[in-house]
N, C-alpha and C positions, 0 to 999 in steps of 0.2 A: 609411165609412173614418174618420170623425171620431173615433169611439171608439178606433180603433187609434192615431191620432196622439196622443190624450190618454194612452193607455197607455204609449207610447214616451217621452213627456215625463216621465212619473212613474217610469219604470224607473231604478234606480240605475246610475251609471256605474262600471265596474270598471277599476281601474288596470291598466296593462300588466304582464305577468308579467316577472320579473327572475330570471335564472339566477344563483344565489349560488355563485360560483366559490371555489376554494381560494386563499387569499391567499399571498403570498410569505412572510409571517410564519409561516403554518402549514407551508408547505413546508420551512422552515428547521429544523423541530423534530425532534429525535431522542429516542426514549424513554429515560428515566432510571431511576428507582426509586421505590418506595413508602417513605416515611420518617415519623418522629416517632410512634413507638408510644406509646400512652397507658399510664400507670401503672394498676395493678389498681384497679378500681372507678370509673374515669373513661373518657371517650372524648374524643379530640382531633378538632378540626375546623378545617380551613383553615390556611394558613401565609402570613405576611407576612414575607418575607426581606429582609435588608439586610446589607451588609458594613460593618465599622468601618474606621478608618484603618489598622489593622494587618492587614487582610485576614481577620479573624475573622468568621464568618457568625453572624448573630443572626436568630432566627425568633420572631415573636410570633403567638400562636394562641389559639383558644378551647378551654377545658377545661371539660367538663360532667360532673357525676356521673351514672353510669348510672342511678341511682334518682331522678334529678331532671330538671327541665325546663330547657332552655337559656334559656327566657324569663325565668326567675327565678334560675337558679343558675349561669349561665355566668360564667367569669372569664377574664381575659387572662393567659396564661402566657408565659414568656420562656425560650428554649432557645438554646444556642450549639453550634457545630460548626466543625471545620476545613475541611470541604468539604460540599457538598450531600448526598452519600451518607451522611454521619454518620461515627461515632456522635454523637448529640446528648446534651448534658448539660443537665439542667433547672436553671435559675438560680433561679427563683422566680416568684411571682405579681407582675404589674405592677399590676393592679386586681382586687380581690376585695371584695365587699360583701354584707352580709346584706339590704340594702334596695334593691339595684339589681343588674341584670345587665349585664356588659360583654362584648361579643360582636363577632365579625367585624372584627378590627382590620386596618388598612392602615398601613404605615410609610413615611415619606419623610424626606429631608434637605434643608434650605434653609440654605446657609451653614454656620454652626456649630451649627445648631439641628435636632434631630430632632423630627419631627411624627408623632404617632399619632392617627389618627381611628378611630372605632368606633361600633357600635350601642350605644346607651345606653337601658336600660329601667328607669326608676325605678318599679318595680312597686308599691311601697307608696303611691306618689302617683297613678300613672296606670294601674294594672292591667297590661294587656299592651300598652299604647301604646309604640311604638318611636320613638326620636329619635336625633339625632346628637351625639356627644361628641368632644372634642378634648383632647389633652394634649401638652406639649412637654418636652424635656430637652436638656441639653448633652452627655450621654453616653448610649449605649444601655443602660448599666447603671443609669441613673437618677441622681438621683430624678426621677420623672415628675411634672409639675405639671399638673393639670387646668385648663383655661380657666375663669376665674371666670364666664364667660358660658354655661357648659354648662347645658342642651343648646344648642350653637351653632346647630343647626337644630332647632327644636321642631316637634312635630306639631300645628301651629296656623297660622292665617292663611288666606289665599285663594290659589287657583290656578285660572285659567281660569273664574272665576265659581263655583267650588265650594270647599268647605272642605277644607283639608289635614288628613288624619287619620293620616298615617304618614310617617316619614322615617327611613331606615335604610341600612345597607350602604354607607358613604361611601368615596370615593376622593379624595385630595388632589392638587392640581396647582398648582405655582408657575408662573403665566403669564408670558410674556415681557414684558408691560407693567408688571411689578412687583406686580400684584395676585395674590390667592390664590383658587383655586376649589375648591369641594367639589361633586363630582357625587354624587348619591345616588338610591336607590330611593324614589320617592314614590307616595303613593296619596291619592285624594280621595274625598269622599262623592258624587261624580257617579254612581258605581255602588255597590251594596252592598259593604261591606268584604269580606265572605266570598266574594263573587264576584270581586273584583279591581277595577281592573286595575293592575298594576305598571308604572310609567313611570320615566324617568330625568329628573331635574331638576338644576338647578345653583344654587348660592349663591356670592356673591363678597364678598371683604373686602379692605381695604387693609392689614390686619394679620393675622398668622397666627392669633392667639388670637380674632379677631373684633372687632366683630360682623359676622356674615355676613348678607347681604341676598339674598333669593331673586330670581333673574332674572325680570323681569316677563313674559317670553315663555315661561316654563315651561309644560309640560315641553319639554325639548330633544330628547327621543327617546321616541316613543310609538306604539303600535299599538292604542290603546284603541278607535279607530273600527272596527278589524277584530276586536275582542274577543280579542286575543292580547297577552300581556304578556312582559316581559323583566326581568331583574334582575342583581345582582352586577356592577356596572360596575367596571372598572379603567381609569382614564384616565391619559394621560401626554402630554408634549410632546416631540417628537423630530424633529430635522432640519427644523425649520420647520413642522411639522404637529402637530395634535392627533390622538391615537388613543384609541379606547375599545374595550376587549374586554368582552363581556357574555355571560352565560349565556342560551342560547336555551331559555327555560323552557317555552314552549307551541307550538313549531314555527313560528317566524317564517320560517325558511327555506322550509318547505313552503308556507306561506301566500303568500310572495312569488313562488314558482315556480308558483303556480296550482293546487296540490294540497294544500289545508289538511287537517290531521289531524282526522278526525271526533272529536267530543267523547268518544264512548264508547271510543275507542281511544287517547286521549291520556294519557300518563303525564307529570304535571307535574314539572318539575325538569330537571337537567342530563343527561338521557338522550340528548341530541343534541349534535352538535358545537357549540362556541361560535362567536360572531360577532365580527368586528372591523370597526370603522368608522374613517374618517379624515376630518378636517375642517380647513379653513384657520383658522376662527375658534373652533372648539370649541362652536359653537351649531348650525350646519347640518351634520348628520351624513350626509346622503345615504343611499345603499344599502350594505349590508354585504357582506363576503366571509367565508368560513370562517376563524375565528381559531385554533381548536384542536379537536382530535378527542376521542374518548372513551377510557376505560380499555380497552374492548374493542378499539379500533383500535390503541392503542399497545402493549398487553401481551397481547392474545388472551384476555382474561378475560371472565367473564360481565358483561354490560353493567350498570353502576351509574351513579350521578349524579356527574359531574365538574363542579365548581362553584368559585366564589371565585377566579378567576384573579388572579395577582399576579406581577410580574416581579422577578427579582433582577438588579440592575444592577451592572456592573463597568466602571470607566473610562468612564462615560458611555454605555455600550452595553448592551442587554439580553442577559444571558448565559443565564438559565434562566427558564422559566415554571413556577410552582408552582400546583397545583390541588388543591382539597379533593375527597376521594372516599372513600366507604365501600362497599367490596364485601366480599369474604371476608377482607380484610386489616385488622386492627385498628390502622391507622395514620391520621394526619391526612389523608393523601392522597399525591400523587406529584409529581414534577417531570419536565420534559422539557428538554433542552438546546437552545438556539437557536444554530444554526451558520450564520454568514455570511448574516444577513438583509439583503436588499437592499431597504431601505425606499424606497418610491416616493412 
């Protein structure tokens, strides 16, 4: 029996299963419409929405040529509309460059300053290495000024004893203590880059433009030990709590519920409902609930990837959730209305 005792001691301990329930945030959502059709020769991806002081809707998004790669040729475009349904008018490019790609923007406001964070790929210097950039403006119509410290979060340094090799898809939060946080998708060389795994990390600064310092306890949200990853964070502070909405890229829900998706059946990306987390300090995120559903659930269409969650705020309350999606509709994605969310 001694061999059996040794075997039991060596056996891995499995965490208890967790039923991932539908959140009150998800229950408050009502299907809207697909919007932001691309011009001929391009495709649009994702939408970062915000109102100006006159109630005009501004949307910032990624515009990629159909015959090019987003890694090298994405630019950030600017559209306006009177309402989420549109019609949308193209204002112009915010950032477009032959030597760098600007991608996946998120937009916020702090006082009289608008803040745009984005994936920055300086491909002529770094190949396909992705980093985080930031820009500010006093008007949504610009001019936008890049932080002199860009990339404010470079793909370098250490995290958990490994080398940081990737920093992208940022989301900006003005914390109640007066500091500023950027949550972002991070990757290290702890595992081969082609294998993954995507985690969520945080960097903090006393000034909007930086410098940003990585939290020494990074990553703040990770399932690397279970070989499952997540990405596309959208974080915000609301009614005394931090929230984060993420794309469930590899079946976090199924893994937590004790029925992980077999590798041969796994479709990577936002083919599953997204997740929402809440936290008192924005560091310990605990267990998730369902944060949003899929295009198939909302519109009865063939399942496609719903990604890049971003909230449109009105009078300090979340009014709409915008999601990137490419199915049979050549638009940037769709929105759902948030009706009477009882945040807990």
